[in-house]
C-alpha positions as CSV (number, residue, x, y, z in Angstrom):
1,M,75.6,92.2,127.4
2,D,75.6,93.8,130.6
3,S,73.1,96.2,132.3
4,S,75.8,99.1,132.7
5,T,76.3,99.1,128.9
6,T,72.4,99.4,128.7
7,S,72.1,102.0,130.6
8,N,74.9,103.5,128.9
9,M,73.7,103.3,125.6
10,A,70.0,104.8,127.1
11,Q,71.9,108.2,127.5
12,L,73.4,107.9,124.2
13,D,71.9,110.1,122.3
14,L,72.2,109.6,117.9
15,N,69.7,110.5,116.7
16,N,70.7,113.9,115.1
17,T,73.8,111.7,113.9
18,F,71.7,109.0,112.5
19,G,68.6,110.8,110.9
20,V,71.2,113.1,108.9
21,L,73.1,110.1,108.0
22,Y,69.6,107.9,106.4
23,I,68.2,111.3,105.1
24,S,71.2,112.0,103.1
25,T,71.4,108.8,102.0
26,A,67.7,108.6,100.5
27,I,68.5,112.0,99.0
28,G,71.4,110.4,97.7
29,A,69.5,107.6,95.8
30,I,66.9,110.1,94.6
31,F,70.0,112.1,93.0
32,F,70.7,108.5,91.6
33,G,67.8,107.8,90.2
34,L,67.5,111.2,88.5
35,S,70.6,111.0,86.9
36,I,69.8,107.1,85.4
37,V,66.7,108.9,84.1
38,Q,69.8,111.7,82.4
39,A,71.4,109.4,80.9
40,F,68.5,107.3,79.1
41,L,67.0,110.2,77.9
42,Y,70.9,111.4,76.5
43,F,71.3,108.0,74.9
44,Q,67.6,107.7,74.0
45,T,68.1,111.4,71.8
46,H,71.8,110.4,70.5
47,K,70.8,107.0,69.7
48,G,71.7,106.9,65.6
49,S,75.6,109.0,66.5
50,G,77.4,105.7,67.6
51,I,80.0,105.4,70.1
52,T,81.2,108.3,70.4
53,F,83.7,109.9,73.1
54,Y,80.4,111.8,75.1
55,K,78.5,108.6,75.3
56,L,81.7,106.1,77.2
57,A,82.1,109.5,79.4
58,V,78.0,109.1,80.4
59,C,78.8,105.7,80.8
60,W,81.7,105.9,82.9
61,L,80.0,108.7,85.6
62,L,77.4,106.5,85.4
63,F,79.4,104.0,86.7
64,L,80.6,106.0,89.4
65,D,77.6,107.6,90.5
66,A,76.8,103.8,90.9
67,L,79.9,102.8,92.9
68,H,79.6,105.6,95.2
69,V,76.4,105.2,96.3
70,A,76.5,101.6,96.7
71,L,79.1,101.9,98.9
72,V,77.7,104.8,100.2
73,N,75.1,103.0,101.5
74,F,76.8,99.7,102.5
75,T,78.5,102.6,104.8
76,V,75.5,103.4,106.4
77,Y,74.3,99.9,106.6
78,H,77.1,99.2,108.9
79,Y,76.8,102.1,111.6
80,L,73.2,101.6,111.4
81,I,72.7,98.2,111.1
82,T,75.1,96.3,111.9
83,N,76.8,97.8,114.6
84,Y,73.6,99.6,116.5
85,I,74.0,98.8,119.8
86,N,77.7,99.2,119.6
87,P,78.9,102.9,119.9
88,L,83.4,101.9,120.1
89,A,82.6,100.9,116.5
90,L,81.6,104.7,115.3
91,F,85.3,104.8,115.9
92,E,86.4,102.7,113.6
93,I,86.0,103.5,109.5
94,V,84.7,100.9,107.6
95,W,86.7,100.3,104.6
96,S,83.7,101.3,102.3
97,F,83.8,104.9,103.3
98,K,87.8,104.4,103.0
99,A,87.6,103.1,99.5
100,Q,84.4,106.5,99.0
101,T,87.1,108.5,99.5
102,I,89.1,107.4,97.0
103,I,86.7,106.8,94.5
104,D,85.6,111.0,95.0
105,V,89.0,112.3,95.0
106,S,89.9,111.1,91.7
């Protein structure tokens, strides 16, 4: 990396952008943990009723939530860790963000 790229990176302030990305990922992981606890309590209170539509719906929603958290974490890892010193990477959309958009819409 040459000195002009280093000096340009020193002028580029991404604290507001990266900070919000990290905090929202952490809050999303906390909510994912709460949804796991809620699903666990639901299955514990309805354990004798067999397999019902509601249990399948809870499992499906929990799976979609886990997939969403995994894709968000990969996106944040791509931008914050893998391409930390590469500001041009911010102009490309990573595949996990595209997949997350498709999953969130459906």
